[in-house]
C-alpha positions in Angstrom: -67.2 46.0 -42.1 -69.7 46.1 -39.2 -69.3 42.3 -38.8 -65.5 42.8 -38.7 -65.8 45.4 -36.0 -68.1 43.2 -34.0 -65.9 40.1 -34.3 -62.8 42.1 -33.3 -64.6 43.4 -30.2 -65.5 39.9 -29.2 -62.0 38.6 -29.7 -60.4 41.5 -27.8 -63.0 41.8 -25.0 -65.3 38.8 -24.9 -65.4 35.7 -22.8 -62.3 33.7 -23.7 -63.8 30.2 -23.7 -67.0 31.2 -25.6 -65.1 33.1 -28.2 -62.5 30.4 -28.6 -65.1 27.7 -29.2 -67.1 30.0 -31.5 -64.0 30.4 -33.7 -62.9 26.8 -33.3 -65.9 24.7 -34.3 -65.8 25.6 -38.0 -62.0 25.0 -37.9 -62.6 21.6 -36.2 -65.0 20.7 -39.0 -62.6 22.0 -41.5 -59.8 19.8 -40.1 -62.0 16.8 -40.0 -63.0 17.4 -43.6 -59.3 17.8 -44.6 -58.4 14.5 -42.9 -61.4 12.9 -44.6 -59.9 14.2 -47.8 -56.7 12.2 -47.0 -58.5 9.2 -45.7 -60.6 9.0 -48.9 -57.3 8.4 -50.9 -56.0 6.0 -48.3 -59.3 4.0 -48.3 -59.6 3.6 -52.1 -55.9 3.1 -52.7 -55.8 0.4 -50.1 -58.1 -1.6 -52.4 -55.2 -1.6 -54.9 -52.6 -2.9 -52.4 -49.8 -1.9 -50.1 -47.7 -0.2 -52.8 -50.5 2.0 -54.0 -51.6 3.0 -50.5 -48.0 4.1 -49.6 -47.6 6.4 -52.7 -49.4 9.5 -51.1 -47.7 8.9 -47.8 -44.3 8.9 -49.5 -45.1 11.9 -51.6 -46.4 14.3 -49.1 -43.3 14.9 -47.0 -41.6 16.1 -50.2 -44.6 18.2 -51.3 -44.8 19.6 -47.7 -41.2 20.6 -47.8 -41.8 23.0 -50.7 -45.3 24.0 -49.6 -43.9 24.9 -46.2 -41.8 27.7 -47.7 -45.0 29.3 -48.9 -46.8 28.6 -45.7 -44.1 30.5 -43.8 -44.9 33.7 -45.7 -48.6 33.0 -45.3 -48.0 32.8 -41.5 -46.3 36.2 -41.7 -49.3 37.6 -43.7 -51.7 36.1 -41.1 -49.7 37.8 -38.2 -49.7 41.2 -40.0 -53.4 41.1 -41.0 -54.5 39.9 -37.6 -52.5 42.5 -35.7 -53.6 45.3 -38.1 -57.2 44.4 -37.4 -56.5 44.2 -33.7 -55.1 47.7 -33.9 -58.1 48.9 -36.1 -55.9 49.6 -39.1 -58.2 48.1 -41.7 -56.7 49.6 -44.9 -53.3 48.4 -44.0 -54.8 44.9 -43.4 -56.1 44.9 -47.0 -52.7 46.0 -48.3 -50.9 43.3 -46.3 -53.4 40.7 -47.7 -52.8 41.8 -51.3 -49.1 41.7 -50.9 -49.3 38.2 -49.5 -51.6 36.9 -52.2 -49.5 38.2 -55.1 -46.2 36.9 -53.5 -47.7 33.5 -52.9 -48.9 33.2 -56.5 -45.4 34.0 -57.9 -43.7 31.7 -55.4 -46.1 28.8 -56.1 -45.5 28.8 -59.8 -41.8 28.5 -59.2 -42.2 25.7 -56.7 -44.5 23.8 -59.2 -41.9 23.8 -61.9 -39.0 22.9 -59.7 -40.9 20.2 -57.9 -42.0 18.5 -61.1 -38.4 18.1 -62.4 -36.8 17.3 -59.0 -39.3 14.6 -58.0 -37.3 11.5 -59.3 -34.1 12.6 -57.5 -36.0 13.2 -54.2 -37.7 9.8 -54.3 -34.4 8.1 -54.9 -32.8 10.0 -52.0 -35.7 8.8 -49.8 -34.8 5.2 -50.7 -38.4 4.5 -51.8 -38.6 0.8 -52.7 -38.9 -0.2 -56.3 -42.5 -1.4 -55.8 -43.6 2.0 -54.5 -41.5 4.2 -56.7 -43.5 4.3 -60.0 -46.8 5.1 -58.2 -45.1 7.7 -56.0 -43.5 9.5 -58.9 -46.8 9.6 -60.9 -48.7 10.9 -57.9 -46.1 13.5 -57.0 -45.8 15.0 -60.4 -49.6 15.5 -60.8 -49.8 17.1 -57.4 -47.0 19.6 -58.3 -48.9 20.7 -61.4 -51.7 21.9 -59.1 -49.4 23.5 -56.5 -50.4 27.2 -57.5 -54.0 26.4 -56.7 -53.1 24.7 -53.4 -50.9 27.7 -52.3 -53.5 30.4 -53.1 -56.1 28.1 -51.4 -54.3 28.0 -48.1 -53.5 31.7 -48.4 -57.2 32.4 -48.5 -57.7 30.2 -45.4 -55.0 32.1 -43.5 -56.5 35.5 -44.4 -60.0 34.4 -43.3 -58.7 33.2 -40.0 -56.9 36.5 -39.5 -60.1 38.4 -39.7 -62.0 35.9 -37.5 -64.1 34.4 -40.3 -63.6 30.6 -39.7 -66.9 29.6 -41.4 -66.4 30.5 -45.0 -63.3 28.3 -45.6 -65.1 25.2 -44.1 -68.1 25.8 -46.4 -65.8 25.7 -49.4 -63.9 22.7 -48.1 -67.1 20.7 -47.5 -68.0 21.2 -51.1 -64.6 20.3 -52.5 -64.1 17.3 -50.3 -67.5 16.0 -51.4 -66.2 16.6 -55.0 -63.0 14.6 -54.2 -65.0 11.7 -52.6 -67.0 11.4 -55.9 -64.0 11.8 -58.2 -61.7 9.4 -56.3 -63.4 6.0 -57.1 -64.4 7.3 -60.6 -60.8 8.2 -61.6 -59.0 5.4 -59.6 -61.1 2.5 -60.9 -62.3 4.0 -64.2 -66.1 4.1 -63.6 -68.7 5.4 -66.1 -66.5 4.4 -69.1 -63.5 6.4 -68.0 -60.0 4.8 -68.0 -58.8 3.3 -64.7 -56.0 5.7 -63.6 -55.1 4.1 -60.3 -52.8 6.3 -58.2 -52.8 8.9 -60.9 -56.6 9.2 -60.5 -56.3 9.9 -56.8 -53.8 12.7 -57.5 -56.0 14.1 -60.3 -59.0 14.1 -58.0 -57.1 16.0 -55.4 -55.8 18.6 -57.8 -59.2 19.2 -59.3 -60.8 19.7 -55.9 -58.0 22.1 -54.7 -58.4 24.1 -57.9 -62.1 24.6 -57.4 -61.5 25.7 -53.8 -58.9 28.2 -54.8 -61.0 29.8 -57.5 -64.0 30.2 -55.1 -61.7 31.8 -52.6 -60.2 34.2 -55.1 -63.7 35.2 -56.2 -64.7 36.1 -52.7 -61.6 38.1 -52.0 -61.8 40.1 -55.2 -65.5 40.8 -54.9 -65.1 42.0 -51.3 -67.7 39.6 -50.0 -65.5 38.7 -47.0 -63.6 40.8 -44.4 -60.7 41.3 -46.8 -61.1 43.0 -50.2 -58.3 42.5 -52.8 -58.0 44.9 -55.7 -55.5 45.6 -58.5 -53.9 48.2 -56.3 -53.4 45.9 -53.3 -51.9 43.3 -55.6 -49.3 45.6 -57.1 -45.8 44.6 -56.2 -44.8 46.4 -53.0 -41.1 45.7 -52.4 -41.1 47.4 -49.0 -43.9 45.3 -47.7 -42.4 42.2 -49.4 -39.3 42.8 -47.4 -41.3 43.0 -44.2 -43.1 39.7 -45.1 -39.8 38.1 -45.8 -38.3 39.3 -42.6 -41.1 37.9 -40.5 -41.9 34.9 -42.8 -38.5 33.7 -43.7 -37.7 32.1 -40.3 -41.1 30.4 -40.4 -40.5 29.2 -43.9 -37.1 27.9 -43.0 -38.5 26.2 -39.9 -41.5 24.6 -41.6 -39.6 23.5 -44.7 -36.7 22.1 -42.6 -39.3 20.2 -40.6 -41.0 18.9 -43.8 -37.6 17.9 -45.2 -36.9 16.2 -41.9 -39.9 14.0 -42.6 -38.3 13.1 -46.0 -35.3 11.9 -44.0 -37.5 10.2 -41.5 -39.3 8.4 -44.3 -35.9 7.1 -45.4 -35.3 5.9 -41.9 -38.7 4.2 -41.6 -38.4 2.6 -45.0 -35.2 1.0 -43.9 -37.4 -1.5 -42.0 -39.6 -2.3 -45.0 -43.0 -1.6 -46.6 -44.9 -3.1 -43.7 -43.5 -0.7 -41.2 -44.2 2.3 -43.4 -47.7 1.2 -44.3 -48.5 0.9 -40.5 -47.0 4.3 -39.9 -49.0 5.9 -42.8 -52.4 4.6 -41.7 -51.7 5.4 -38.0 -50.8 9.0 -38.7 -54.0 9.4 -40.8 -56.0 8.2 -37.8 -54.2 10.5 -35.4 -54.8 13.4 -37.6 -58.5 12.5 -37.7 -58.9 12.1 -33.9 -56.9 15.1 -33.0 -58.6 17.5 -35.4 -60.6 19.0 -32.6 -57.4 19.9 -30.7 -55.8 21.4 -33.8 -58.9 23.4 -34.6 -59.0 24.9 -31.2 -55.3 25.8 -31.5 -55.9 27.5 -34.8 -58.7 29.5 -33.3 -56.4 30.5 -30.5 -54.0 31.9 -33.1 -56.6 34.3 -34.4 -57.2 35.5 -30.8 -53.5 35.8 -30.1 -52.8 37.8 -33.2 -55.6 40.3 -32.6 -54.9 40.7 -28.9 -51.2 41.2 -29.4 -52.1 43.8 -32.1 -54.3 45.5 -29.4 -51.4 45.1 -26.9 -53.5 43.0 -24.6 -50.6 40.7 -23.7 -51.9 39.2 -20.4 -55.2 38.3 -22.0 -53.2 36.6 -24.9 -51.2 34.6 -22.4 -54.4 33.5 -20.6 -55.9 32.4 -23.9 -52.9 30.2 -24.7 -52.8 28.6 -21.2 -56.5 27.6 -21.4 -56.0 26.2 -24.9 -53.1 24.0 -23.6 -55.3 22.5 -20.9 -58.2 21.8 -23.3 -56.0 20.4 -26.1 -53.9 18.1 -23.9 -57.2 16.5 -22.6 -58.6 16.1 -26.0 -55.4 14.5 -27.5 -55.2 12.1 -24.6 -58.8 10.9 -25.2 -58.1 10.5 -28.9 -55.1 8.2 -28.3 -57.1 6.1 -25.9 -59.8 5.6 -28.5 -57.2 4.5 -31.1 -55.7 2.1 -28.6 -59.0 0.5 -27.8 -60.2 0.0 -31.4 -56.8 -0.3 -33.2 -57.3 -3.7 -34.9 -60.8 -3.0 -36.1 -60.0 0.4 -37.5 -56.9 -0.9 -39.3 -58.9 -3.7 -41.0 -61.1 -1.0 -42.6 -58.1 0.4 -44.5 -55.8 -2.6 -45.0 -56.6 -6.1 -43.8 -52.9 -7.1 -43.7 -52.0 -9.1 -40.5 -48.3 -8.0 -40.7 -49.3 -4.3 -40.9 -51.8 -4.7 -38.1 -49.2 -6.3 -35.9 -46.7 -3.6 -36.6 -49.3 -0.9 -35.7 -49.1 -2.1 -32.0 -45.5 -1.0 -31.9 -46.4 2.4 -33.4 -49.1 2.9 -30.8 -47.0 1.9 -27.8 -43.8 3.9 -28.5 -45.0 6.8 -30.6 -48.7 7.6 -30.3 -48.6 7.7 -26.5 -46.5 10.9 -26.8 -49.0 12.7 -29.1 -50.8 14.6 -26.2 -47.5 16.3 -25.5 -47.2 17.3 -29.2 -50.8 18.4 -29.9 -51.5 19.6 -26.4 -48.4 21.6 -25.7 -45.9 21.9 -28.5 -48.4 22.8 -31.3 -50.1 25.4 -29.1 -46.9 27.2 -28.1 -45.7 27.1 -31.7 -49.0 28.7 -32.8 -48.5 31.4 -30.1 -45.1 32.3 -31.4 -46.2 32.3 -35.1 -49.5 34.3 -34.4 -47.6 36.9 -32.5 -45.1 37.2 -35.3 -42.2 35.8 -33.4 -41.3 33.3 -36.0 -37.6 32.8 -35.1 -38.8 31.2 -31.9 -41.2 28.9 -33.8 -38.4 28.0 -36.2 -36.0 27.1 -33.5 -38.6 25.0 -31.7 -39.5 23.1 -34.8 -35.9 22.4 -35.9 -34.9 21.3 -32.3 -37.8 18.8 -32.1 -37.2 17.3 -35.5 -33.5 17.7 -36.4 -32.1 18.0 -32.8 -34.2 15.2 -31.3 -36.5 13.1 -33.6 -34.1 12.2 -36.4 -31.0 11.4 -34.4 -32.9 9.6 -31.7 -34.9 7.5 -34.2 -31.8 6.7 -36.2 -29.6 5.8 -33.3 -32.2 3.9 -31.3 -33.6 2.2 -34.4 -30.4 1.1 -36.1 -27.9 0.8 -33.3 -29.7 0.2 -30.0 -32.9 -1.8 -30.6 -32.0 -2.6 -34.3 -35.7 -2.7 -35.1 -38.7 -0.3 -35.7 -39.2 -0.2 -31.9 -36.2 2.2 -31.7 -37.5 4.4 -34.5 -40.9 5.0 -32.9 -39.4 5.3 -29.4 -37.2 8.1 -30.8 -40.2 9.8 -32.3 -42.1 9.6 -29.0 -39.2 11.0 -27.0 -38.8 13.9 -29.4 -42.5 15.0 -28.7 -42.1 14.8 -24.9 -38.7 16.7 -24.7 -39.8 19.2 -27.4 -43.0 20.0 -25.4 -41.0 20.5 -22.2 -38.7 23.1 -23.9 -41.7 24.8 -25.5 -43.7 25.4 -22.3 -40.6 26.7 -20.5 -39.9 29.2 -23.3 -43.6 30.2 -23.5 -43.6 31.0 -19.8 -40.8 33.5 -20.1 -43.2 35.8 -22.0 -40.6 36.9 -24.5 -43.2 36.6 -27.3 -45.4 39.4 -25.8 -44.5 42.1 -28.4 -46.3 43.1 -31.6 -44.7 43.4 -35.0 -46.7 46.1 -36.7 -45.4 49.6 -37.0 -46.3 52.4 -34.6 -48.4 55.4 -35.8 -45.2 57.5 -35.8 -44.1 55.4 -38.8 -41.2 53.6 -37.2 -41.2 50.0 -38.1 -41.2 47.5 -35.2 -40.6 44.1 -36.8 -39.2 41.9 -34.1 -39.0 38.1 -34.6 
């Protein structure tokens, strides 16, 4: 508890830049590790060919759609726990954490069962090509079996960020990614006398690593070795608090799942131009995620500071934190895209030495990647401000506007009716980032998010989204 008090004081009163980077560097490493996690699959599956490489890329938009429902509630739990700590209400923070954890576990089990049986229909809706379909279905179903571990794992990460402990999750992830790196080639190619499982091996390696991470996180929470201490009492169903989590978390769940499903639709649009276009898109997005992990880590650290400062009702300080994060992230994202542009061909050859895919990547870079600084530098930061302060309706509206109001219609119309090529698709994606960032910054500057969601001491609930 002394460490929790000390961290809270630094977040509420300390130097903004120093505290931001202190919280951010473990998250940056964590993001890089997570991307490495994904790149490992991409690297090894690329050795099996274009169809195997595309299987995870096809599968994750669908997995993300269902996982985003749970992540919305985790976002609500993060906001409650962070604001309770900012307001120095530590017992309520533990109660909120327990309610979140039990709710996530129940929800995850339901998602796993539904996803397993709905997988074939979803892939057919996405118009996945016959060459990719068998691998995608096998990969998808194995991942869904491990969904409960994935859900409780990211719930642990959210809770740790809420208390300001950004180091513990990265230690766990470093271990599990190392495990995944070892298991991937062993299970994919059948080393040491084991059968060669191909795409199934990549999925099994991912599920195994996620399960280990989840179990370690659960051990730390239940033994009280971290800022949050879960007990049987805190895990007991609390319908009143469940309602509060639903009220704050539902808009975020709807927004994030709608966005993830939007990528299912976007996958259908991109696949309309063939395997080559989709393979180029898959590799490029992996690279962007790797090079922008610094910006995303800083944005996540900002979320912890926003939640606790809003909980302490230090709104002007919270606004200043967000503004400085926007400047830093825009600069970092711009640098990352320049690096990809300079070394695009060499980097692509590492993953897939396919001349057609490398040629297509030039189109992705020119029309889509050039807009990434607006997304990572502005849109993501503002979205995190809204979520961390508990104003999830604003986050939901922003996300749906960017994807459903802009990206999907622009990509479809420009791709199929104006340019009649993948140029239109990627141009539509780029325009959605720029316009979405413009709307986000204007909304942020109105200050309508500067209001906390935790109840007052008099007992009156103030849940405003």
